[in-house]
C-alpha positions as CSV (number, residue, x, y, z in Angstrom):
1,X,48.3,-25.7,95.4
2,X,46.0,-28.6,96.5
3,X,46.5,-32.4,96.7
4,X,44.4,-35.2,96.1
5,X,45.5,-38.3,97.8
6,X,43.9,-41.3,96.5
7,X,42.3,-43.7,99.4
8,X,39.8,-46.2,97.3
9,X,40.4,-49.1,95.6
10,X,40.1,-52.7,96.9
11,X,43.4,-53.8,98.0
12,X,43.0,-57.3,96.3
13,X,46.8,-58.4,96.8
14,X,46.3,-57.7,100.6
15,X,43.3,-60.2,100.9
16,X,41.7,-61.2,103.6
17,X,43.1,-58.1,105.4
18,X,41.5,-55.8,103.1
19,X,38.0,-57.6,103.3
20,X,37.2,-55.8,106.4
21,X,40.0,-52.6,106.1
22,X,41.2,-50.3,104.0
23,X,44.8,-51.4,102.6
24,X,45.9,-47.4,103.3
25,X,45.2,-48.1,107.1
26,X,47.5,-51.4,107.3
27,X,50.2,-49.9,109.4
28,X,53.9,-49.8,109.1
29,X,55.8,-49.2,112.4
30,X,52.2,-49.2,114.1
31,X,51.5,-46.3,111.8
32,X,48.9,-46.3,109.3
33,X,50.4,-46.2,105.7
34,X,48.5,-43.4,104.6
35,X,49.4,-41.2,107.4
36,X,53.4,-40.9,106.3
37,X,51.6,-39.7,102.9
38,X,49.9,-36.8,105.0
39,X,52.6,-36.0,106.7
40,X,54.9,-35.8,104.0
41,X,52.2,-33.5,102.0
42,X,52.2,-31.2,105.1
43,X,55.4,-30.8,105.4
44,X,55.6,-29.9,101.5
45,X,53.4,-27.0,102.7
46,X,50.2,-28.0,101.2
47,X,47.0,-27.3,103.3
48,X,43.9,-28.4,101.3
49,X,43.8,-32.0,100.7
50,X,41.1,-33.7,98.7
51,X,41.1,-37.8,99.8
52,X,39.2,-39.9,97.5
53,X,37.4,-42.6,99.1
54,X,35.7,-45.6,98.0
55,X,33.7,-48.5,100.4
56,X,36.5,-48.3,103.5
57,X,35.4,-44.5,103.7
58,X,34.1,-44.4,107.2
59,X,37.5,-46.2,108.4
60,X,39.3,-43.5,106.6
61,X,37.0,-40.9,107.8
62,X,37.6,-41.8,111.4
63,X,40.9,-42.2,111.4
64,X,42.1,-39.1,109.7
65,X,39.0,-36.7,110.4
66,X,39.2,-32.9,109.5
67,X,43.0,-33.6,108.9
68,X,43.8,-31.1,111.9
69,X,46.1,-33.5,113.7
70,X,48.4,-33.1,110.5
71,X,48.3,-29.6,109.9
72,X,45.7,-30.3,107.1
73,X,42.4,-29.2,106.1
74,X,40.9,-32.3,104.5
75,X,37.3,-32.8,102.4
76,X,36.1,-36.4,101.3
77,X,35.5,-37.1,97.6
78,X,33.5,-40.4,97.0
79,X,34.1,-42.4,94.1
80,X,31.7,-44.9,93.7
81,X,34.1,-47.5,91.9
82,X,38.0,-47.5,91.6
83,X,37.5,-46.8,87.9
84,X,41.2,-45.7,87.5
85,X,43.3,-42.9,88.6
86,X,42.2,-40.2,85.8
87,X,38.8,-41.0,86.8
88,X,39.6,-39.8,90.6
89,X,40.9,-36.3,88.8
90,X,37.3,-36.3,87.4
91,X,35.4,-37.1,90.4
92,X,37.4,-34.0,91.9
93,X,37.0,-31.5,89.4
94,X,34.9,-29.2,92.0
95,X,37.4,-29.8,94.9
96,X,40.5,-29.0,92.4
97,X,39.2,-26.4,90.6
98,X,41.7,-24.1,89.1
99,X,44.6,-24.8,91.3
100,X,47.6,-26.6,90.5
101,X,47.6,-29.9,92.3
102,X,49.8,-32.7,93.8
103,X,47.9,-36.5,93.4
104,X,49.5,-39.1,95.6
105,X,48.7,-42.5,96.1
106,X,47.7,-43.3,99.6
107,X,49.3,-46.7,99.9
108,X,52.6,-45.7,98.5
109,X,55.5,-45.0,100.5
110,X,58.4,-42.9,100.0
111,X,61.5,-42.1,102.1
112,X,62.9,-38.5,101.7
113,X,59.5,-36.8,101.2
114,X,58.2,-34.8,98.5
115,X,59.3,-30.9,99.6
116,X,61.9,-30.6,97.2
117,X,59.8,-31.7,94.2
118,X,56.7,-29.6,94.8
119,X,59.1,-26.4,94.9
120,X,60.9,-27.4,91.8
121,X,57.3,-27.8,90.2
122,X,56.0,-24.4,91.6
123,X,59.2,-22.7,90.0
124,X,59.3,-24.5,86.7
125,X,55.7,-25.4,86.1
126,X,55.2,-27.7,83.5
127,X,52.1,-29.2,82.3
128,X,52.8,-31.9,84.3
129,X,55.5,-33.7,86.5
130,X,56.0,-37.1,87.0
131,X,58.3,-39.6,89.6
132,X,60.0,-42.5,88.2
133,X,61.9,-45.2,89.8
134,X,64.2,-48.1,88.3
135,X,62.6,-51.2,88.6
136,X,63.2,-55.0,87.6
137,X,59.5,-55.9,86.4
138,X,58.5,-52.7,84.7
139,X,55.6,-54.9,82.9
140,X,53.7,-54.3,86.4
141,X,53.8,-50.7,86.7
142,X,53.3,-47.6,84.1
143,X,56.2,-47.4,82.3
144,X,57.9,-43.7,81.1
145,X,60.1,-43.4,77.8
146,X,62.6,-40.5,77.7
147,X,63.9,-38.4,74.9
148,X,67.4,-37.3,74.3
149,X,66.8,-34.0,76.7
150,X,65.4,-36.0,79.4
151,X,61.7,-35.0,78.6
152,X,58.9,-37.6,79.0
153,X,58.2,-39.2,75.1
154,X,55.7,-41.8,75.9
155,X,54.2,-43.6,78.6
156,X,52.5,-47.0,78.6
157,X,50.4,-49.0,81.3
158,X,51.4,-52.0,82.3
159,X,53.0,-53.0,79.0
160,X,53.9,-56.4,77.7
161,X,57.1,-55.3,75.7
162,X,58.4,-52.2,78.1
163,X,60.2,-50.2,76.4
164,X,62.3,-48.8,79.8
165,X,62.9,-49.9,83.2
166,X,61.5,-46.9,84.5
167,X,58.3,-47.0,86.1
168,X,55.8,-44.2,87.5
169,X,56.2,-43.9,91.5
170,X,52.5,-43.1,92.7
171,X,53.1,-39.2,93.2
172,X,52.1,-36.6,90.0
173,X,52.0,-32.8,89.9
174,X,49.9,-30.9,87.3
175,X,48.8,-27.9,86.4
176,X,44.7,-27.3,85.5
177,X,45.9,-29.0,81.8
178,X,45.3,-32.3,83.0
179,X,41.4,-31.7,83.3
180,X,41.1,-31.6,79.5
181,X,43.4,-34.5,79.3
182,X,41.2,-36.7,81.5
183,X,37.7,-35.7,80.0
184,X,39.7,-36.6,76.3
185,X,40.6,-39.9,76.8
186,X,38.7,-43.3,76.6
187,X,38.7,-46.2,79.1
188,X,41.7,-48.9,78.8
189,X,41.1,-52.6,78.3
190,X,41.0,-52.8,81.7
191,X,37.7,-50.9,81.8
192,X,39.5,-47.7,83.6
193,X,40.8,-44.0,82.8
194,X,44.5,-44.2,82.9
195,X,46.8,-41.4,84.2
196,X,49.2,-42.8,81.5
197,X,46.7,-42.2,78.9
198,X,46.1,-38.7,80.3
199,X,49.8,-37.6,80.3
200,X,50.2,-39.0,76.8
201,X,47.4,-37.0,75.8
202,X,48.9,-34.0,77.3
203,X,52.2,-34.9,75.3
204,X,50.7,-35.5,71.9
205,X,49.1,-32.3,72.4
206,X,52.3,-30.8,72.7
207,X,52.2,-30.1,76.5
208,X,55.5,-30.2,78.7
209,X,55.6,-33.6,80.7
210,X,58.9,-33.2,83.2
211,X,59.9,-36.0,85.2
212,X,62.3,-37.0,88.2
213,X,64.5,-40.1,88.4
214,X,64.2,-40.8,92.4
215,X,67.2,-42.6,94.4
216,X,65.2,-42.7,98.0
217,X,63.3,-45.8,98.8
218,X,60.0,-46.3,97.2
219,X,57.4,-48.9,97.5
220,X,53.7,-49.5,96.6
221,X,52.5,-51.2,99.6
222,X,50.0,-53.1,97.7
223,X,51.1,-56.9,98.9
224,X,52.1,-58.6,102.1
225,X,56.1,-58.9,100.9
226,X,56.0,-54.9,100.3
227,X,54.2,-54.2,103.5
228,X,57.0,-56.1,105.4
229,X,59.9,-54.4,103.7
230,X,58.5,-50.5,104.2
231,X,58.1,-52.1,108.0
232,X,61.6,-53.2,107.9
233,X,63.1,-49.8,106.6
234,X,60.7,-47.5,108.8
235,X,61.7,-49.4,111.8
236,X,66.0,-49.0,110.9
237,X,65.4,-45.5,111.8
238,X,63.6,-46.0,114.9
239,X,64.6,-44.1,118.1
240,X,64.6,-46.2,121.2
241,X,62.4,-45.4,123.9
242,X,60.9,-47.4,126.8
243,X,57.9,-46.0,128.1
244,X,56.3,-49.1,129.2
245,X,57.4,-51.6,132.0
246,X,60.4,-53.7,131.3
247,X,61.4,-56.1,134.0
248,X,64.5,-57.4,135.2
249,X,63.7,-60.7,134.0
250,X,63.9,-59.0,130.2
251,X,67.1,-58.4,127.9
252,X,66.2,-55.7,125.5
253,X,69.0,-55.4,122.7
254,X,69.1,-52.8,119.9
255,X,66.4,-50.1,118.6
256,X,63.1,-51.1,120.8
257,X,60.4,-48.8,121.5
258,X,57.8,-49.9,124.4
259,X,55.0,-47.4,124.1
260,X,53.2,-46.5,127.7
261,X,51.3,-49.0,129.3
262,X,53.1,-52.0,128.0
263,X,54.7,-54.8,130.2
264,X,57.7,-57.0,129.2
265,X,58.6,-59.7,131.7
266,X,60.5,-62.3,131.0
267,X,61.5,-61.8,127.4
268,X,64.0,-61.0,125.4
269,X,63.1,-58.2,122.6
270,X,65.8,-57.8,119.6
271,X,65.1,-54.7,117.5
272,X,64.4,-52.9,115.8
273,X,60.9,-53.4,116.8
274,X,58.1,-51.4,118.0
275,X,55.7,-52.7,120.7
276,X,52.3,-50.8,120.6
277,X,50.8,-49.2,124.2
278,X,49.0,-51.5,126.6
279,X,50.6,-54.8,124.9
280,X,51.6,-57.5,127.0
281,X,54.6,-59.7,126.5
282,X,55.6,-62.7,128.7
283,X,58.2,-65.4,128.1
284,X,58.9,-64.7,124.6
285,X,61.1,-63.4,121.8
286,X,60.4,-60.8,119.6
287,X,63.2,-60.5,116.6
288,X,64.5,-58.0,114.4
289,X,61.9,-55.9,112.2
290,X,58.5,-56.6,114.1
291,X,55.7,-54.1,114.8
292,X,53.1,-55.4,117.7
293,X,50.4,-53.4,117.7
294,X,48.6,-52.0,120.8
295,X,46.7,-54.3,123.2
296,X,48.6,-57.3,122.1
297,X,49.3,-60.4,124.2
298,X,52.3,-62.6,123.3
299,X,52.8,-65.5,126.0
300,X,55.6,-68.3,125.3
301,X,55.9,-67.6,121.7
302,X,58.8,-66.0,119.1
303,X,58.0,-63.6,116.5
304,X,60.5,-62.0,114.0
305,X,60.2,-60.0,110.7
306,X,56.1,-59.6,111.2
307,X,53.8,-57.3,111.2
308,X,51.1,-58.0,114.1
309,X,47.9,-55.4,114.1
310,X,46.1,-54.4,117.4
311,X,44.5,-56.8,119.7
312,X,45.9,-60.1,118.9
313,X,47.1,-62.7,120.8
314,X,49.5,-65.3,120.3
315,X,50.3,-68.2,122.8
316,X,52.7,-71.1,123.0
317,X,53.7,-71.1,119.3
318,X,57.2,-71.3,117.9
319,X,58.9,-69.1,115.4
320,X,56.4,-66.9,113.6
321,X,58.5,-65.2,110.8
322,X,57.5,-63.1,107.6
323,X,54.3,-62.9,108.7
324,X,51.3,-59.9,108.7
325,X,48.7,-60.8,111.1
326,X,45.2,-59.0,111.4
327,X,43.3,-57.5,114.2
328,X,42.0,-59.3,117.0
329,X,43.4,-62.4,115.8
330,X,44.1,-65.8,117.9
331,X,47.4,-67.9,117.2
332,X,47.7,-71.0,119.7
333,X,49.0,-74.3,119.3
334,X,47.0,-77.1,117.9
335,X,45.6,-79.9,120.3
336,X,47.6,-83.0,120.6
337,X,46.7,-85.6,118.3
338,X,46.9,-86.9,114.5
339,X,49.3,-84.7,112.4
340,X,46.9,-82.8,110.4
341,X,46.1,-79.4,109.7
342,X,42.7,-78.0,110.6
343,X,42.2,-74.6,108.9
344,X,39.2,-71.5,108.8
345,X,40.6,-69.5,105.7
346,X,38.5,-66.7,104.2
347,X,38.5,-66.1,100.5
348,X,41.7,-65.4,98.5
349,X,43.6,-66.8,101.5
350,X,47.2,-67.9,101.2
351,X,48.5,-70.3,103.7
352,X,52.1,-71.9,103.6
353,X,52.7,-74.9,105.9
354,X,55.7,-76.6,106.5
355,X,54.9,-80.5,106.5
């Protein structure tokens, strides 16, 4: 069995970060979200992995390499434009051959792994198997309708009037039967080849499409709110570890990870928190559910429920919360003067100011 990991796309909901970085490489608890998926695939016993890449291919190649660090053998598959999940299957046809395969969206996060799902598929071997979860806003997802026997009888992509609250999670299992389906469908009104249409084609052709309703935690990490929530979930299970220096004037409370080379001086850290290697925190407060990346500098500031990417400096700023701060950023107080806001913002930015 092989795996197809989708790591293209533009990540519009995470702009401006994704103007310069792949959305799958934004870290959760200081580890790119893509890595969690690759680790789950390796634990499920799948070795051969194709990663579909787009404009951010160089960044993903540099981080993942040949896959050996995960126990995988990785092949990179270029996709000239993000034209839908079914289009990704089309461009990966040579890599997939006649093997069964798992398709995994690289920006999805699933607690509990996928090993049981893969094993069940290999035993029962339906033509396709999808994961479902109940959501409050099914119109934002691909939605499944189940028959009395629990099998999938209908699928719609982002319907205006959903027939159920069962949304498709970004993990799919297929036999080679799906290749005929993706060749047969036409682009949707969004101009994409939808995997929901390919699955519906299988159903209409009398093929068997099974589903599993997952109870474990799942998130599509495509927005800042979702990234912060996944970061919170991962940090809740962090094992405390103090490999860096913590001086006698600092207080460490709860689940806190301080990586090697970091220094905590005169500060209060309330976990769960992870602080990356070679960072320095002085005279500051870092509160629960915060990830501080490598080589960061925090001086006389307060940060909680946030993700701070590497090589960022925050100085003299009170209470930053619910924030996602990119790489090599500098945050500091404005000079004394009139109560005005001086902003330099990239395209598609979102700013909230307490006046």
